[in-house]
C-alpha positions in Angstrom: 38.6 -34.7 -16.6 37.0 -37.9 -17.7 38.1 -41.2 -17.1 40.0 -43.0 -19.9 38.0 -44.7 -22.7 40.0 -47.4 -22.7 42.3 -49.5 -19.9 46.1 -48.9 -20.7 48.6 -52.0 -20.3 51.7 -50.7 -18.5 53.8 -52.7 -20.5 53.7 -51.5 -24.2 56.3 -48.5 -22.8 58.3 -47.3 -26.1 61.9 -47.8 -26.2 63.5 -43.8 -25.8 66.5 -43.3 -27.7 69.8 -42.3 -25.3 69.6 -38.7 -25.9 69.4 -35.6 -23.4 66.2 -34.6 -21.9 65.9 -30.9 -22.8 62.4 -30.1 -21.4 60.0 -31.5 -19.0 56.4 -30.0 -18.9 52.8 -31.2 -18.3 49.5 -31.0 -20.5 46.5 -30.7 -18.2 43.9 -31.4 -20.9 43.3 -31.2 -24.5 43.0 -27.6 -24.8 46.9 -27.1 -23.8 47.9 -29.8 -26.2 46.3 -28.1 -29.0 48.0 -25.1 -27.8 51.2 -26.5 -27.7 50.8 -27.7 -31.5 50.0 -24.5 -32.5 52.6 -23.1 -31.1 55.1 -25.9 -32.8 53.8 -25.3 -35.9 54.9 -21.8 -36.0 58.5 -23.1 -35.3 58.9 -26.1 -37.8 60.1 -26.2 -41.3 60.9 -28.4 -43.7 63.5 -30.9 -43.0 62.4 -31.0 -39.2 61.4 -34.2 -37.6 59.6 -34.8 -34.7 59.7 -38.1 -33.2 55.8 -38.5 -31.0 56.6 -41.3 -28.4 54.3 -42.7 -25.4 52.2 -45.8 -24.7 48.7 -46.1 -26.5 45.9 -43.3 -25.8 49.0 -41.1 -24.3 48.5 -38.0 -26.8 50.5 -38.6 -29.9 47.8 -38.6 -32.7 46.2 -35.6 -31.0 49.2 -33.3 -31.4 50.1 -34.6 -34.5 46.8 -33.8 -36.0 46.4 -30.5 -34.1 49.8 -29.9 -35.4 48.8 -30.3 -39.0 45.7 -28.6 -39.0 47.6 -25.6 -37.3 49.9 -25.6 -40.1 47.8 -25.6 -42.7 45.8 -22.9 -41.0 42.7 -25.1 -41.0 41.2 -26.2 -38.0 37.9 -28.5 -39.5 40.8 -30.1 -41.9 40.0 -33.7 -41.5 42.9 -35.4 -40.7 42.9 -39.1 -40.7 45.1 -41.4 -38.5 48.0 -43.3 -40.6 47.5 -46.2 -38.1 46.5 -48.3 -41.2 47.8 -46.6 -44.4 51.6 -45.9 -42.6 52.0 -42.3 -44.1 49.8 -39.2 -44.8 50.8 -36.5 -46.4 49.8 -32.8 -46.9 50.7 -29.7 -48.4 51.2 -27.2 -46.2 52.5 -24.8 -48.9 56.1 -23.7 -48.0 56.6 -27.6 -46.7 54.8 -30.9 -47.1 54.1 -32.5 -43.7 54.2 -36.1 -43.7 52.5 -38.1 -40.7 53.7 -41.4 -39.7 52.4 -44.3 -37.6 55.2 -47.0 -37.8 52.8 -49.2 -35.0 52.2 -51.6 -37.6 55.7 -51.2 -39.1 56.8 -55.1 -39.6 60.5 -54.8 -40.2 62.9 -51.2 -40.2 63.8 -51.9 -43.5 60.1 -51.2 -44.2 61.0 -47.4 -43.5 62.8 -46.5 -46.6 60.0 -48.4 -48.8 57.7 -45.7 -47.1 60.0 -42.8 -48.2 60.6 -41.6 -44.8 64.3 -41.8 -45.0 64.0 -39.1 -48.4 61.1 -37.4 -46.4 63.4 -36.4 -42.8 65.3 -34.1 -45.1 62.5 -32.6 -47.3 59.3 -32.4 -45.3 58.1 -31.6 -42.0 58.2 -34.9 -40.4 55.8 -36.2 -37.1 56.3 -39.9 -36.9 54.5 -41.5 -33.7 56.1 -45.3 -33.0 59.3 -43.7 -33.6 60.9 -46.7 -31.6 60.3 -48.7 -34.4 63.2 -46.9 -36.1 65.8 -47.8 -33.1 68.8 -47.9 -33.2 68.4 -45.8 -36.3 67.2 -42.7 -35.0 67.2 -39.6 -36.9 70.0 -37.4 -35.6 68.1 -34.2 -36.5 65.1 -34.5 -34.9 63.6 -34.0 -31.3 61.8 -36.4 -29.5 58.6 -35.7 -27.4 57.4 -38.3 -25.0 53.8 -38.1 -23.7 52.7 -40.0 -21.0 49.0 -40.3 -19.8 48.5 -39.8 -16.0 45.5 -40.7 -13.8 43.9 -37.5 -14.2 43.9 -37.9 -17.8 46.6 -34.9 -18.1 50.0 -35.6 -19.7 53.6 -35.7 -18.5 55.7 -34.8 -21.3 59.5 -34.9 -21.8 61.7 -33.7 -24.5 64.5 -35.5 -25.9 67.1 -34.3 -28.5 70.4 -35.6 -29.6 73.5 -33.1 -29.4 73.2 -32.6 -33.2 70.0 -30.9 -34.6 71.0 -27.8 -32.1 69.1 -25.1 -34.5 66.1 -27.7 -34.3 66.4 -28.1 -30.5 66.3 -24.3 -30.1 63.8 -23.9 -32.6 61.2 -26.2 -30.9 62.1 -25.3 -27.2 60.3 -21.7 -27.8 57.4 -23.6 -28.2 57.3 -25.3 -24.9 56.2 -24.1 -21.8 59.0 -22.3 -19.0 
């Protein structure tokens, strides 16, 4: 593993919902993250929301990009980060994919201005920095929290509400046992 490119502060840990942890595992490298994204792409469907949480550099955008490419069936597809646009959308045939980065969101009310409220029920939604939604977490969602470790691997915890059991069951099939 290579040394991290940017030192990360210890204090940018995002807020997490008060949902139970339903899975824990590690991702030793980018290839493992890509493989997870491919497995997730196979089980996600329109109306599914995956919240991607973690500090800067945790791997949220890498996972989202790999998942989008897998859904599109296009491994070389350019997938820009929505850091400045806040939302990027993709036509994946059977479903639209919305990739949102809420890091720069100034006010939780801006979520509806972005159209995310409607997208949650209609598209596959991947949301980075979902703590900007708190306390109004989408209840039909799973949250993947990633932590970058000193060896550049990732520790992953998956949180899910009691509601949304169908999504949780499908998503859990994608994770390593």
